[in-house]
C-alpha positions as YAML, in Angstrom:
chain: A
units: angstrom
residues:
- id: 1
  name: MET
  ca: [-14.69, -7.25, 69.59]
- id: 2
  name: ALA
  ca: [-18.12, -7.46, 67.60]
- id: 3
  name: PRO
  ca: [-18.08, -5.28, 64.55]
- id: 4
  name: ASP
  ca: [-21.70, -3.43, 63.83]
- id: 5
  name: ILE
  ca: [-20.80, -3.03, 59.55]
- id: 6
  name: LEU
  ca: [-17.89, -4.18, 57.22]
- id: 7
  name: CYS
  ca: [-16.09, -2.19, 54.90]
- id: 8
  name: ILE
  ca: [-15.24, -4.62, 51.69]
- id: 9
  name: GLY
  ca: [-12.73, -3.07, 49.58]
- id: 10
  name: SER
  ca: [-9.01, -1.39, 49.09]
- id: 11
  name: VAL
  ca: [-7.30, -1.08, 52.70]
- id: 12
  name: LEU
  ca: [-3.83, 0.17, 51.41]
- id: 13
  name: TRP
  ca: [-0.98, 2.97, 51.95]
- id: 14
  name: ASP
  ca: [-1.96, 6.80, 50.59]
- id: 15
  name: ILE
  ca: [1.10, 7.99, 49.64]
- id: 16
  name: ILE
  ca: [0.20, 11.54, 48.87]
- id: 17
  name: GLY
  ca: [2.07, 14.80, 47.83]
- id: 18
  name: ARG
  ca: [0.27, 18.29, 48.19]
- id: 19
  name: SER
  ca: [1.41, 21.80, 47.58]
- id: 20
  name: PRO
  ca: [-0.63, 25.02, 48.04]
- id: 21
  name: ALA
  ca: [0.47, 26.06, 44.69]
- id: 22
  name: ALA
  ca: [-1.74, 25.49, 41.63]
- id: 23
  name: MET
  ca: [0.09, 23.08, 39.63]
- id: 24
  name: HIS
  ca: [0.10, 21.61, 35.74]
- id: 25
  name: LEU
  ca: [1.47, 18.88, 33.70]
- id: 26
  name: GLY
  ca: [5.25, 18.97, 34.46]
- id: 27
  name: ALA
  ca: [5.11, 21.12, 37.38]
- id: 28
  name: ASP
  ca: [8.18, 20.71, 40.23]
- id: 29
  name: VAL
  ca: [6.94, 22.56, 43.57]
- id: 30
  name: PRO
  ca: [7.61, 22.46, 47.27]
- id: 31
  name: GLY
  ca: [5.29, 20.75, 48.97]
- id: 32
  name: ARG
  ca: [4.56, 17.89, 51.64]
- id: 33
  name: ILE
  ca: [4.51, 14.03, 51.20]
- id: 34
  name: THR
  ca: [2.88, 12.11, 53.48]
- id: 35
  name: ARG
  ca: [2.35, 8.46, 54.02]
- id: 36
  name: LEU
  ca: [-1.39, 7.28, 55.64]
- id: 37
  name: PRO
  ca: [-3.61, 4.18, 55.31]
- id: 38
  name: GLY
  ca: [-6.25, 5.10, 53.29]
- id: 39
  name: GLY
  ca: [-8.11, 2.90, 50.51]
- id: 40
  name: VAL
  ca: [-11.84, 3.49, 49.91]
- id: 41
  name: ALA
  ca: [-12.84, 0.88, 52.37]
- id: 42
  name: MET
  ca: [-10.09, 2.05, 54.72]
- id: 43
  name: ASN
  ca: [-11.14, 5.86, 54.44]
- id: 44
  name: ILE
  ca: [-14.86, 4.86, 55.24]
- id: 45
  name: ALA
  ca: [-14.06, 2.63, 58.38]
- id: 46
  name: MET
  ca: [-11.78, 5.24, 60.00]
- id: 47
  name: THR
  ca: [-14.62, 7.64, 59.58]
- id: 48
  name: LEU
  ca: [-17.08, 5.53, 60.66]
- id: 49
  name: ARG
  ca: [-14.72, 4.51, 64.18]
- id: 50
  name: ARG
  ca: [-14.69, 8.39, 64.50]
- id: 51
  name: PHE
  ca: [-18.51, 8.57, 64.71]
- id: 52
  name: GLY
  ca: [-18.49, 5.43, 67.46]
- id: 53
  name: MET
  ca: [-19.27, 2.58, 65.12]
- id: 54
  name: THR
  ca: [-17.15, -0.40, 65.03]
- id: 55
  name: PRO
  ca: [-16.28, -1.40, 61.22]
- id: 56
  name: ALA
  ca: [-14.47, -4.90, 60.39]
- id: 57
  name: LEU
  ca: [-12.13, -4.67, 57.27]
- id: 58
  name: LEU
  ca: [-12.75, -7.58, 54.75]
- id: 59
  name: THR
  ca: [-10.04, -6.76, 52.01]
- id: 60
  name: ALA
  ca: [-6.21, -8.54, 51.21]
- id: 61
  name: ILE
  ca: [-2.98, -7.40, 52.68]
- id: 62
  name: GLY
  ca: [-0.04, -8.88, 52.18]
- id: 63
  name: ARG
  ca: [2.44, -10.67, 54.67]
- id: 64
  name: ASP
  ca: [5.24, -7.93, 53.48]
- id: 65
  name: ALA
  ca: [6.96, -5.88, 56.47]
- id: 66
  name: GLU
  ca: [4.23, -2.96, 54.92]
- id: 67
  name: GLY
  ca: [1.68, -5.31, 55.36]
- id: 68
  name: ASP
  ca: [2.35, -5.46, 58.81]
- id: 69
  name: GLU
  ca: [2.66, -2.24, 59.85]
- id: 70
  name: LEU
  ca: [-0.46, -1.49, 57.87]
- id: 71
  name: ILE
  ca: [-2.28, -3.84, 60.22]
- id: 72
  name: ALA
  ca: [-0.60, -2.64, 63.22]
- id: 73
  name: ALA
  ca: [-2.07, 1.39, 62.22]
- id: 74
  name: CYS
  ca: [-5.95, -0.25, 61.72]
- id: 75
  name: ASP
  ca: [-5.72, -2.02, 65.10]
- id: 76
  name: ARG
  ca: [-4.37, 1.08, 66.91]
- id: 77
  name: LEU
  ca: [-7.45, 2.69, 64.99]
- id: 78
  name: GLY
  ca: [-9.56, 0.43, 66.75]
- id: 79
  name: LEU
  ca: [-10.78, -1.37, 63.60]
- id: 80
  name: VAL
  ca: [-11.38, -5.05, 63.42]
- id: 81
  name: THR
  ca: [-8.87, -6.77, 61.72]
- id: 82
  name: GLY
  ca: [-9.18, -10.54, 62.35]
- id: 83
  name: HIS
  ca: [-11.26, -11.50, 58.86]
- id: 84
  name: VAL
  ca: [-8.63, -9.79, 56.26]
- id: 85
  name: TYR
  ca: [-6.91, -12.26, 54.13]
- id: 86
  name: ARG
  ca: [-3.37, -11.95, 54.64]
- id: 87
  name: SER
  ca: [-1.87, -13.23, 51.33]
- id: 88
  name: ASP
  ca: [1.95, -15.06, 51.13]
- id: 89
  name: ASP
  ca: [3.01, -13.76, 47.68]
- id: 90
  name: LEU
  ca: [0.86, -10.60, 47.22]
- id: 91
  name: PRO
  ca: [2.57, -7.31, 48.18]
- id: 92
  name: THR
  ca: [0.37, -5.01, 49.97]
- id: 93
  name: ASP
  ca: [-1.37, -2.30, 48.06]
- id: 94
  name: ARG
  ca: [-0.03, 1.40, 47.41]
- id: 95
  name: TYR
  ca: [-1.99, 4.60, 45.98]
- id: 96
  name: MET
  ca: [0.31, 7.38, 44.76]
- id: 97
  name: GLY
  ca: [-1.74, 10.82, 44.63]
- id: 98
  name: VAL
  ca: [-0.60, 14.57, 43.67]
- id: 99
  name: GLU
  ca: [-2.36, 17.39, 45.02]
- id: 100
  name: GLY
  ca: [-2.22, 21.42, 44.44]
- id: 101
  name: ALA
  ca: [-4.48, 24.69, 45.25]
- id: 102
  name: ASN
  ca: [-6.05, 23.45, 41.94]
- id: 103
  name: GLY
  ca: [-7.12, 19.97, 43.24]
- id: 104
  name: LEU
  ca: [-6.14, 16.39, 42.60]
- id: 105
  name: ILE
  ca: [-3.44, 16.52, 39.65]
- id: 106
  name: ALA
  ca: [-2.92, 13.24, 39.15]
- id: 107
  name: ALA
  ca: [-3.49, 9.55, 40.93]
- id: 108
  name: ILE
  ca: [-2.40, 5.95, 40.20]
- id: 109
  name: ALA
  ca: [-3.80, 3.24, 42.24]
- id: 110
  name: ASP
  ca: [-1.73, -0.28, 42.66]
- id: 111
  name: ALA
  ca: [-5.23, -2.45, 43.94]
- id: 112
  name: HIS
  ca: [-3.69, -5.21, 41.89]
- id: 113
  name: SER
  ca: [-3.23, -7.77, 44.91]
- id: 114
  name: LEU
  ca: [-6.86, -6.97, 46.04]
- id: 115
  name: GLU
  ca: [-8.05, -7.87, 42.66]
- id: 116
  name: ALA
  ca: [-5.74, -10.76, 42.46]
- id: 117
  name: ALA
  ca: [-7.37, -12.08, 45.50]
- id: 118
  name: GLY
  ca: [-10.61, -12.29, 44.41]
- id: 119
  name: ASP
  ca: [-13.48, -13.84, 46.54]
- id: 120
  name: LYS
  ca: [-11.26, -15.16, 48.79]
- id: 121
  name: ILE
  ca: [-11.86, -11.74, 50.90]
- id: 122
  name: LEU
  ca: [-15.45, -12.73, 51.12]
- id: 123
  name: ARG
  ca: [-15.18, -16.13, 52.97]
- id: 124
  name: PRO
  ca: [-15.88, -15.13, 56.43]
- id: 125
  name: LEU
  ca: [-19.58, -14.32, 55.19]
- id: 126
  name: ALA
  ca: [-19.81, -17.60, 54.04]
- id: 127
  name: ASP
  ca: [-17.81, -19.57, 56.71]
- id: 128
  name: GLY
  ca: [-19.87, -18.70, 59.80]
- id: 129
  name: ARG
  ca: [-17.28, -16.21, 60.82]
- id: 130
  name: LEU
  ca: [-19.45, -13.36, 60.22]
- id: 131
  name: GLY
  ca: [-22.48, -14.83, 58.15]
- id: 132
  name: SER
  ca: [-23.41, -18.39, 56.71]
- id: 133
  name: PRO
  ca: [-26.24, -18.96, 53.76]
- id: 134
  name: ASP
  ca: [-28.83, -19.79, 56.62]
- id: 135
  name: ALA
  ca: [-28.22, -16.53, 58.50]
- id: 136
  name: PRO
  ca: [-26.31, -14.46, 56.16]
- id: 137
  name: TRP
  ca: [-25.11, -11.06, 57.34]
- id: 138
  name: SER
  ca: [-28.06, -8.69, 58.26]
- id: 139
  name: GLY
  ca: [-26.27, -5.46, 58.46]
- id: 140
  name: PRO
  ca: [-24.88, -2.30, 56.91]
- id: 141
  name: ILE
  ca: [-22.06, -3.13, 54.35]
- id: 142
  name: ALA
  ca: [-20.12, -0.43, 52.93]
- id: 143
  name: LEU
  ca: [-18.39, -1.56, 49.15]
- id: 144
  name: ASP
  ca: [-15.99, -0.28, 47.34]
- id: 145
  name: GLY
  ca: [-15.21, -0.18, 43.55]
- id: 146
  name: ASN
  ca: [-11.47, -1.45, 43.62]
- id: 147
  name: LEU
  ca: [-13.16, -4.89, 43.42]
- id: 148
  name: THR
  ca: [-13.31, -6.63, 40.05]
- id: 149
  name: GLU
  ca: [-16.15, -6.07, 37.81]
- id: 150
  name: ALA
  ca: [-16.53, -10.11, 38.01]
- id: 151
  name: LEU
  ca: [-16.75, -10.11, 41.74]
- id: 152
  name: LEU
  ca: [-18.79, -6.93, 42.43]
- id: 153
  name: ALA
  ca: [-21.29, -9.06, 39.61]
- id: 154
  name: GLU
  ca: [-21.21, -12.28, 42.20]
- id: 155
  name: ILE
  ca: [-22.10, -10.15, 45.14]
- id: 156
  name: ALA
  ca: [-24.76, -9.05, 43.13]
- id: 157
  name: ALA
  ca: [-26.13, -12.00, 42.67]
- id: 158
  name: SER
  ca: [-24.76, -13.70, 46.04]
- id: 159
  name: PRO
  ca: [-27.47, -14.81, 48.79]
- id: 160
  name: HIS
  ca: [-24.49, -13.94, 51.11]
- id: 161
  name: PHE
  ca: [-25.33, -10.31, 50.88]
- id: 162
  name: ALA
  ca: [-29.05, -10.75, 50.35]
- id: 163
  name: LYS
  ca: [-30.08, -9.16, 53.68]
- id: 164
  name: ALA
  ca: [-27.51, -6.31, 54.04]
- id: 165
  name: ASP
  ca: [-27.63, -3.20, 54.00]
- id: 166
  name: LEU
  ca: [-25.41, -2.25, 50.77]
- id: 167
  name: ARG
  ca: [-23.78, 1.42, 50.49]
- id: 168
  name: VAL
  ca: [-21.73, 1.44, 47.45]
- id: 169
  name: ALA
  ca: [-19.05, 4.02, 46.45]
- id: 170
  name: PRO
  ca: [-16.93, 3.43, 42.90]
- id: 171
  name: ALA
  ca: [-13.31, 3.95, 43.45]
- id: 172
  name: SER
  ca: [-12.84, 6.52, 40.68]
- id: 173
  name: PRO
  ca: [-14.56, 7.39, 37.74]
- id: 174
  name: GLY
  ca: [-12.68, 5.00, 35.79]
- id: 175
  name: LYS
  ca: [-13.87, 2.62, 37.67]
- id: 176
  name: ALA
  ca: [-17.49, 3.30, 37.88]
- id: 177
  name: GLY
  ca: [-18.59, 1.20, 35.19]
- id: 178
  name: ARG
  ca: [-18.04, -1.99, 37.40]
- id: 179
  name: LEU
  ca: [-20.85, -1.07, 39.36]
- id: 180
  name: LEU
  ca: [-23.35, -1.96, 36.97]
- id: 181
  name: PRO
  ca: [-24.26, -5.46, 37.96]
- id: 182
  name: LEU
  ca: [-25.48, -3.59, 41.30]
- id: 183
  name: LEU
  ca: [-27.36, -0.45, 39.84]
- id: 184
  name: THR
  ca: [-30.43, -2.09, 40.13]
- id: 185
  name: HIS
  ca: [-29.76, -4.19, 43.33]
- id: 186
  name: PRO
  ca: [-32.83, -4.09, 45.77]
- id: 187
  name: SER
  ca: [-30.77, -2.84, 48.84]
- id: 188
  name: ALA
  ca: [-28.24, -1.01, 47.16]
- id: 189
  name: THR
  ca: [-27.17, 2.68, 47.89]
- id: 190
  name: LEU
  ca: [-25.00, 4.18, 45.53]
- id: 191
  name: TYR
  ca: [-22.66, 7.00, 46.31]
- id: 192
  name: VAL
  ca: [-21.09, 8.49, 43.26]
- id: 193
  name: ASN
  ca: [-19.77, 12.05, 41.90]
- id: 194
  name: LEU
  ca: [-21.15, 13.51, 38.66]
- id: 195
  name: ALA
  ca: [-18.85, 12.24, 36.65]
- id: 196
  name: GLU
  ca: [-19.51, 8.42, 37.60]
- id: 197
  name: ALA
  ca: [-23.36, 8.92, 37.83]
- id: 198
  name: ASN
  ca: [-22.98, 10.45, 34.18]
- id: 199
  name: ILE
  ca: [-20.96, 7.01, 32.95]
- id: 200
  name: LEU
  ca: [-23.59, 4.92, 35.19]
- id: 201
  name: ALA
  ca: [-26.49, 6.52, 33.24]
- id: 202
  name: CYS
  ca: [-24.84, 6.70, 29.95]
- id: 203
  name: THR
  ca: [-25.79, 10.41, 30.09]
- id: 204
  name: ASP
  ca: [-23.69, 13.97, 30.23]
- id: 205
  name: HIS
  ca: [-25.62, 15.51, 32.73]
- id: 206
  name: ALA
  ca: [-24.56, 19.04, 34.22]
- id: 207
  name: THR
  ca: [-25.87, 19.23, 37.58]
- id: 208
  name: ALA
  ca: [-26.21, 16.28, 40.14]
- id: 209
  name: PRO
  ca: [-30.03, 16.55, 40.54]
- id: 210
  name: GLU
  ca: [-30.42, 15.98, 36.87]
- id: 211
  name: ALA
  ca: [-27.55, 13.12, 37.01]
- id: 212
  name: ALA
  ca: [-29.35, 11.68, 40.17]
- id: 213
  name: ALA
  ca: [-32.62, 11.61, 37.96]
- id: 214
  name: ALA
  ca: [-31.07, 10.09, 35.19]
- id: 215
  name: LEU
  ca: [-29.93, 7.19, 37.70]
- id: 216
  name: LEU
  ca: [-33.16, 6.34, 38.74]
- id: 217
  name: ALA
  ca: [-34.33, 6.15, 35.15]
- id: 218
  name: ARG
  ca: [-32.06, 3.46, 34.70]
- id: 219
  name: GLY
  ca: [-33.45, 1.28, 37.50]
- id: 220
  name: ALA
  ca: [-31.37, 2.88, 40.91]
- id: 221
  name: GLY
  ca: [-33.62, 2.36, 43.71]
- id: 222
  name: ARG
  ca: [-31.41, 4.42, 45.98]
- id: 223
  name: VAL
  ca: [-28.39, 7.00, 44.83]
- id: 224
  name: LEU
  ca: [-26.13, 9.86, 46.09]
- id: 225
  name: VAL
  ca: [-24.50, 11.94, 43.59]
- id: 226
  name: THR
  ca: [-21.97, 15.15, 44.62]
- id: 227
  name: ASN
  ca: [-20.30, 17.76, 42.52]
- id: 228
  name: GLY
  ca: [-17.76, 19.25, 44.34]
- id: 229
  name: GLY
  ca: [-18.85, 22.69, 45.73]
- id: 230
  name: GLN
  ca: [-21.58, 22.88, 44.08]
- id: 231
  name: PRO
  ca: [-25.59, 21.32, 45.14]
- id: 232
  name: ALA
  ca: [-25.50, 17.54, 45.49]
- id: 233
  name: ALA
  ca: [-28.58, 15.32, 45.45]
- id: 234
  name: GLU
  ca: [-30.33, 12.40, 46.98]
- id: 235
  name: GLY
  ca: [-32.70, 10.23, 44.87]
- id: 236
  name: ARG
  ca: [-35.02, 7.25, 45.85]
- id: 237
  name: LYS
  ca: [-37.03, 5.14, 43.79]
- id: 238
  name: GLY
  ca: [-40.73, 6.48, 43.87]
- id: 239
  name: LYS
  ca: [-39.85, 9.52, 46.11]
- id: 240
  name: GLY
  ca: [-38.05, 11.83, 43.61]
- id: 241
  name: VAL
  ca: [-34.81, 13.62, 43.96]
- id: 242
  name: ILE
  ca: [-33.81, 16.23, 47.03]
- id: 243
  name: GLU
  ca: [-30.83, 18.29, 46.96]
- id: 244
  name: GLY
  ca: [-28.51, 20.15, 49.33]
- id: 245
  name: GLN
  ca: [-25.99, 22.80, 49.30]
- id: 246
  name: PRO
  ca: [-22.28, 22.26, 50.78]
- id: 247
  name: PRO
  ca: [-20.78, 24.54, 52.98]
- id: 248
  name: GLN
  ca: [-18.35, 26.81, 51.46]
- id: 249
  name: VAL
  ca: [-14.73, 25.91, 52.91]
- id: 250
  name: LEU
  ca: [-11.44, 26.57, 51.69]
- id: 251
  name: VAL
  ca: [-10.30, 23.02, 50.40]
- id: 252
  name: THR
  ca: [-6.79, 21.63, 51.78]
- id: 253
  name: ARG
  ca: [-6.94, 17.97, 50.33]
- id: 254
  name: VAL
  ca: [-9.34, 16.15, 48.61]
- id: 255
  name: THR
  ca: [-8.22, 12.63, 48.31]
- id: 256
  name: GLY
  ca: [-11.06, 10.94, 51.00]
- id: 257
  name: ALA
  ca: [-13.69, 13.29, 50.47]
- id: 258
  name: GLY
  ca: [-16.39, 10.95, 48.94]
- id: 259
  name: ASP
  ca: [-15.33, 8.52, 51.51]
- id: 260
  name: THR
  ca: [-15.98, 10.64, 54.39]
- id: 261
  name: PHE
  ca: [-19.46, 12.01, 53.05]
- id: 262
  name: MET
  ca: [-20.61, 8.43, 52.82]
- id: 263
  name: ALA
  ca: [-19.50, 7.40, 55.74]
- id: 264
  name: ALA
  ca: [-21.14, 10.52, 57.57]
- id: 265
  name: HIS
  ca: [-24.60, 9.83, 55.40]
- id: 266
  name: LEU
  ca: [-25.04, 6.06, 56.23]
- id: 267
  name: VAL
  ca: [-24.24, 7.04, 60.64]
- id: 268
  name: ALA
  ca: [-26.80, 9.84, 60.48]
- id: 269
  name: GLU
  ca: [-29.05, 7.40, 58.96]
- id: 270
  name: ARG
  ca: [-28.53, 4.91, 61.23]
- id: 271
  name: ARG
  ca: [-29.38, 7.43, 64.19]
- id: 272
  name: GLY
  ca: [-32.89, 7.50, 61.99]
- id: 273
  name: THR
  ca: [-32.06, 11.36, 60.91]
- id: 274
  name: PRO
  ca: [-34.43, 12.61, 58.51]
- id: 275
  name: ARG
  ca: [-33.37, 12.27, 54.98]
- id: 276
  name: GLN
  ca: [-32.61, 15.82, 54.26]
- id: 277
  name: GLU
  ca: [-30.86, 16.38, 57.12]
- id: 278
  name: ALA
  ca: [-28.89, 13.10, 56.57]
- id: 279
  name: LEU
  ca: [-28.24, 14.76, 53.27]
- id: 280
  name: ASP
  ca: [-26.80, 18.03, 55.03]
- id: 281
  name: GLU
  ca: [-24.95, 16.61, 57.67]
- id: 282
  name: ALA
  ca: [-23.04, 14.59, 55.26]
- id: 283
  name: LEU
  ca: [-22.52, 17.40, 53.07]
- id: 284
  name: ARG
  ca: [-20.96, 19.32, 56.33]
- id: 285
  name: ALA
  ca: [-18.96, 16.15, 57.19]
- id: 286
  name: ALA
  ca: [-17.00, 16.36, 53.86]
- id: 287
  name: ALA
  ca: [-16.82, 19.93, 54.08]
- id: 288
  name: THR
  ca: [-15.17, 19.55, 57.71]
- id: 289
  name: TYR
  ca: [-12.52, 17.00, 56.01]
- id: 290
  name: VAL
  ca: [-11.93, 18.67, 52.54]
- id: 291
  name: SER
  ca: [-10.85, 21.89, 55.02]
- id: 292
  name: GLY
  ca: [-8.51, 19.83, 56.93]
- id: 293
  name: ASP
  ca: [-10.38, 20.53, 60.33]
- id: 294
  name: ILE
  ca: [-10.26, 17.06, 61.37]
- id: 295
  name: GLY
  ca: [-7.11, 14.57, 60.91]
- id: 296
  name: SER
  ca: [-6.91, 12.11, 58.35]
...
């Protein structure tokens, strides 16, 4: 099965505890604990697959029992796993989050194996399987900020990515600074939330449109900035900033919402959807996701 998009970054097990109660530090409440395939690259790939695309995963997964289960789960979902780097000595990564009625309470991302694998996950882009120095990959790539800053800087300068349509998402506000080498990449579109946008722009704006304008002023070519249920923004160099209002829904989950937004926007644009409509469509998809109306 030939892929039409590459998803590069974290593919791991999401272990999520959810409670319908509002939570605070030290809370001990009843709820549900689930284990599902997750990670930024994985969440994007699953959404792309639901929208009819065929994503290939470029990531690191251990040759342990959890890794075998994860590969099998990806295969069942219709994702291309033949290019995944399987490590004999690195365990499969995991993410653990706790969510309450008041949103994400705390999370720990154990993506050390992905970081340790480094550029080994990118070998298919250079050895002819997905691209080569003479014929680099020219389709879309969804890239997540769980990669190390050094590897993201290497990608920003690499000829293997020179013709790709790069769609970039940080893993979290704590890792947003890693994306600085890609901020001014000529073919990169950055998908960030307000906190991440302010980190990258070295500002403290209160709204997404303001933060998007600040990123453009810092040299970004194209950015999308979300802000929960508040207006989101899309900014393009030389074309200014537009905004869209997310639908108001009852929030039942938050982990993966930004990844769903990014994937839905990419798919809308691949269909040739106009700029404002693509933004609005992505906001509707993210709202549907957080409301729990579609499967994880």
